[in-house]
N, C-alpha and C positions, 0 to 999 in steps of 0.2 A: 124547244119550240119546233114544231113541224113547219118549216118554211114553205113547203109546197102547198100546204093547206091554208096558211095564214097570211102569206106575203103577197101583196099585189105589186105589179110592175107596170109603170107608166112608160110606154114606148115613146119614141121621138115624135111620132105622128099623132100623139094625143090619145091613143087607145090604151085602155087598161086591160091587163091580162093577169093570170096567175103566174107565180114564179115557177120556172121549170129548171130544176137543178141539172138535168141532163144537157140542156143547152149550154150552160156555163162549163160543164165538164168537157163536152165535145170541143168547145172553142179553146179550152186550156190544153186539151190533148193534142190538138193541131199545133199549138204553139210549142209543145214539149216533145213532139214526135221525133226529134233528132237525139233525144237523150236516152240513156239506158233506162229501161223500165218506165216508159212514159205514162203508162196507165196508173201506176201507183203514185208517181210524182204529180200528175194532173189531179188525181183524187185528193191528195194532201193539200195541194194549193187551193182546190175548190173548197175544201173544208175550212181553210184559213180565211178565204174570201168571205164565206158565209158567216163565220164568227165576227168578222169586221162589219158585215152588213147588219147583223143583229145589234151590234153595239151602236150603230148609227140610226136605228129605227126610231121613229116617233110614234105617237099614238095612232096615226093613220094607217100604219103598217103598209105603206106604199113607198116604193123606192123607184128611182128612174133607171133606165137601162144605161144611161151615161154614168150614174153613180156606180153601178155594178162593174162596168168596164173600167172605170177609173180605179176602183179598189183592186181589181184584177191586175191592172197594169202596175200599180204601186207594189203589189205583192210579187209579181214576176220580176220587176226591176231589182228587187232585193235578192232574188233567187238565181236568175240566169239571164244574162244580157241578150243572148240569142232568142230565148223564149219571149222576152220582153219586146224585142224588135218585131218578131213574127206576129205576136198578138197585136201590137200597135199598128201593124200594116192592115189589120181588119178594122181598126178604129181611127181612120185618118182625121176625123174631126176632133179627136182628143189629144193628139200628139203632133206637133209641128215637125216638119223635116229638119229644122234647126235643132230642136230638142233631141230628135233621134240621132242626129249627127254628133251631138255632144256626148250622148250615151256610149256610142260605139268607138269613140276616140280613146 
């Protein structure tokens, strides 16, 4: 499935747009920029996130930005704590400071 052509994204403000894989990749790259070979790592994580997105799709082919960020956070949490915390800092509405503190302990 070509996600860029078929997936719609509902933004928090209620506006629907098309899925842009580059936006996800750039945000993951920023979260992984402290790692060796961040481009490849961010690309692999992006691919994993997209596979999880496809598994959650319903017939509407629309997913929310919150769902995308949540799946990215869950994936990063399994991969690298620092990347998870950096990404979470861009998503303050998804991760409480208490939850972040528990992760870094």
